[in-house]
C-alpha positions as CSV (number, residue, x, y, z in Angstrom):
1,M,109.2,-4.6,-186.1
2,P,107.8,-2.1,-183.2
3,V,104.8,0.4,-184.5
4,M,106.5,2.9,-183.7
5,S,110.4,2.9,-184.1
6,K,111.2,6.2,-182.0
7,L,109.7,4.7,-179.1
8,P,111.9,3.3,-176.7
9,D,112.1,-0.8,-177.1
10,E,111.2,-1.2,-173.5
11,F,107.7,1.5,-174.0
12,G,105.7,-1.5,-174.0
13,Y,106.2,-1.7,-170.3
14,V,105.2,1.7,-169.5
15,V,102.2,0.7,-171.4
16,L,101.4,-2.8,-169.2
17,T,101.8,-0.1,-166.1
18,G,98.9,2.0,-167.8
19,V,97.0,-0.9,-168.1
20,A,97.3,-2.1,-164.4
21,S,96.4,1.0,-163.5
22,W,92.7,1.0,-165.2
23,A,92.7,-2.4,-163.7
24,M,93.2,-0.9,-160.1
25,V,90.7,2.0,-160.8
26,T,88.3,-0.9,-162.6
27,Y,88.3,-3.2,-159.3
28,Y,87.6,0.4,-156.8
29,A,84.4,1.1,-159.2
30,V,83.1,-2.5,-158.7
31,K,83.7,-2.2,-155.0
32,V,81.9,1.1,-155.1
33,G,78.7,-0.6,-157.2
34,K,78.8,-3.2,-154.7
35,A,78.7,-1.2,-151.8
36,R,75.9,0.6,-153.7
37,K,73.7,-2.5,-153.2
38,E,75.1,-3.5,-149.5
39,Y,74.1,0.1,-148.3
40,E,71.0,0.9,-150.9
41,V,72.5,4.3,-152.3
42,A,71.3,4.5,-155.7
43,P,72.4,6.5,-157.9
44,P,72.6,9.5,-158.9
45,K,73.3,10.2,-154.9
46,V,77.0,10.0,-154.8
47,Y,77.3,9.8,-150.9
48,S,75.2,8.1,-147.6
49,D,73.4,10.6,-145.2
50,T,73.0,7.2,-143.1
51,H,76.2,4.9,-143.8
52,D,80.0,6.4,-143.8
53,E,81.2,2.5,-144.3
54,F,80.1,3.3,-148.1
55,N,80.9,7.3,-147.6
56,C,84.4,5.6,-147.2
57,I,84.5,3.4,-150.1
58,Q,82.6,6.0,-152.8
59,R,85.7,8.5,-151.7
60,A,88.7,6.1,-152.0
61,H,87.7,5.2,-156.2
62,Q,87.0,9.3,-155.9
63,N,90.3,10.1,-155.2
64,I,91.9,7.1,-157.2
65,L,89.9,8.9,-160.2
66,E,91.2,12.8,-159.2
67,L,94.7,11.6,-159.4
68,H,94.4,8.8,-162.2
69,P,94.7,11.5,-165.4
70,S,97.7,13.2,-164.1
71,F,99.4,9.5,-163.2
72,L,98.7,8.9,-166.6
73,F,100.0,11.7,-168.0
74,F,103.3,11.8,-166.1
75,L,103.6,8.0,-166.6
76,T,103.8,8.5,-170.1
77,F,106.0,11.1,-170.6
78,A,108.2,9.8,-168.1
79,G,108.5,6.9,-170.2
80,L,109.1,7.6,-173.3
81,Q,112.7,9.1,-171.7
82,Y,113.1,6.4,-168.8
83,P,110.4,3.8,-169.4
84,R,112.0,1.4,-166.5
85,T,112.2,4.0,-164.0
86,A,108.9,4.8,-165.0
87,T,107.5,1.5,-164.8
88,G,108.8,0.8,-161.4
89,F,107.5,4.5,-159.9
90,G,104.4,3.6,-161.7
91,L,104.3,0.0,-160.3
92,V,104.7,2.1,-156.5
93,W,102.4,4.4,-157.3
94,I,99.4,2.1,-158.0
95,A,100.3,-0.3,-155.3
96,S,100.1,2.8,-152.8
97,R,96.7,3.2,-154.0
98,C,95.9,-0.2,-153.9
99,S,96.8,0.3,-150.2
100,Y,95.6,4.0,-149.6
101,A,91.8,2.6,-150.7
102,R,92.0,-0.6,-148.8
103,G,93.0,1.4,-145.4
104,Y,89.9,3.9,-146.4
105,C,87.4,1.2,-147.8
106,S,88.3,-0.5,-144.1
107,G,85.4,2.4,-142.7
108,D,88.5,4.5,-140.9
109,P,89.2,6.8,-142.9
110,K,92.7,7.8,-141.0
111,K,93.8,4.4,-142.2
112,R,93.9,5.9,-145.7
113,S,97.3,7.4,-144.9
114,R,99.0,3.9,-145.2
115,G,98.9,4.7,-149.2
116,L,101.2,7.6,-148.4
117,Y,104.6,6.1,-149.9
118,G,103.1,6.7,-153.7
119,I,103.5,10.1,-153.3
120,P,107.8,9.7,-154.2
121,A,107.1,7.7,-156.7
122,M,104.5,10.8,-158.7
123,L,106.7,13.4,-157.8
124,G,109.6,10.9,-159.4
125,L,107.3,11.0,-162.7
126,V,106.6,14.2,-162.7
127,G,110.3,15.2,-162.3
128,M,111.4,12.8,-165.0
129,S,108.3,14.5,-167.2
130,I,110.3,17.6,-166.7
131,S,113.5,16.0,-167.5
132,F,112.0,14.6,-171.0
133,A,110.5,18.4,-171.8
134,A,113.9,20.1,-171.0
135,H,115.4,16.9,-173.5
136,Q,113.0,17.6,-176.1
137,L,113.7,21.5,-176.1
138,D,117.0,20.7,-176.1
139,W,117.8,22.9,-172.5
140,V,120.2,20.3,-171.4
């Protein structure tokens, strides 16, 4: 029996998508940690004055961190009404962040644009969250 019977039956997929996004964030955190050793950039220093390669790796992870809270918020609320679609959009967003980071971590910041295909997925999650709110408020 589900823990909360008011959640959609397929909400577990939304939760697993959130877990997958955490795994992605953790993977890139480890990548930054390894780059710190390789390029000798000790904390609390965030960026290197001499190694742009390190800065690209750090910035890729930082960008993911900047967007992650919003992603989780919209994924959760979109998933309350549209669990399968939210999961699909969430997985596309995760894949796009990996493409973005892979391009950025190459050392050529222009290659980060390879991850732009995730923008429509995020906008879809925003739209579904607005739809959820409108239904909750009986506006539709």
